[in-house]
C-alpha positions as CSV (number, residue, x, y, z in Angstrom):
1,X,92.8,104.3,87.2
2,X,92.9,106.0,83.9
3,X,95.7,104.7,81.6
4,X,97.1,102.0,83.9
5,X,95.6,99.0,85.7
6,X,96.4,97.7,89.2
7,X,98.8,95.1,88.0
8,X,100.8,97.7,86.0
9,X,100.7,100.1,89.0
10,X,102.0,97.4,91.3
11,X,104.8,96.6,88.9
12,X,105.9,100.2,88.5
13,X,105.9,100.8,92.3
14,X,107.8,97.6,93.0
15,X,110.5,98.4,90.5
16,X,111.1,102.0,91.4
17,X,113.8,102.4,94.1
18,X,111.9,105.2,95.7
19,X,108.7,103.2,96.1
20,X,109.8,99.6,96.1
21,X,109.6,99.3,99.9
22,X,105.9,100.4,100.0
23,X,103.9,97.2,100.6
24,X,101.1,96.8,98.1
25,X,98.0,94.8,98.9
26,X,95.8,94.3,95.9
27,X,92.1,94.4,96.6
28,X,90.1,93.1,93.7
29,X,86.8,91.6,92.6
30,X,88.7,89.0,90.6
31,X,88.8,85.7,92.5
32,X,90.8,83.6,90.1
33,X,94.0,82.0,91.4
34,X,95.8,83.2,88.3
35,X,95.0,86.8,89.2
36,X,96.3,86.4,92.7
37,X,99.5,84.8,91.4
38,X,100.0,87.5,88.8
39,X,99.6,90.3,91.4
40,X,102.2,88.7,93.6
41,X,104.5,88.3,90.6
42,X,104.2,92.0,89.9
43,X,105.4,92.8,93.4
44,X,102.2,92.8,95.6
45,X,102.7,91.6,99.1
46,X,99.2,90.2,99.3
47,X,95.9,89.8,97.5
48,X,92.4,90.1,98.9
49,X,89.1,89.5,97.1
50,X,86.1,91.8,97.6
51,X,84.0,92.1,99.7
52,X,86.8,92.7,102.2
53,X,86.3,91.8,105.8
54,X,87.7,94.7,107.9
55,X,89.5,92.3,110.3
56,X,91.2,90.5,107.4
57,X,92.4,93.7,105.8
58,X,93.8,95.0,109.1
59,X,95.6,91.7,109.7
60,X,97.1,91.7,106.2
61,X,98.2,95.3,106.6
62,X,99.9,94.5,109.9
63,X,101.6,91.5,108.3
64,X,102.8,93.6,105.3
65,X,104.2,96.2,107.7
66,X,105.9,93.6,109.8
67,X,103.8,94.2,112.9
């Protein structure tokens, strides 16, 4: 994403009244606990490390949507 990283985008979305209810799930190659914690502090609902297992992603999306 030119000009903005995923953490910044998550923060912008979570602070804007028009987008703050959109659940953000960060999918990243970074597998450090500090990256996961930072993403959650920026407003992400969850954090998944690549490679993503399809079943895991579907489960996390359903949880984020309250299904």
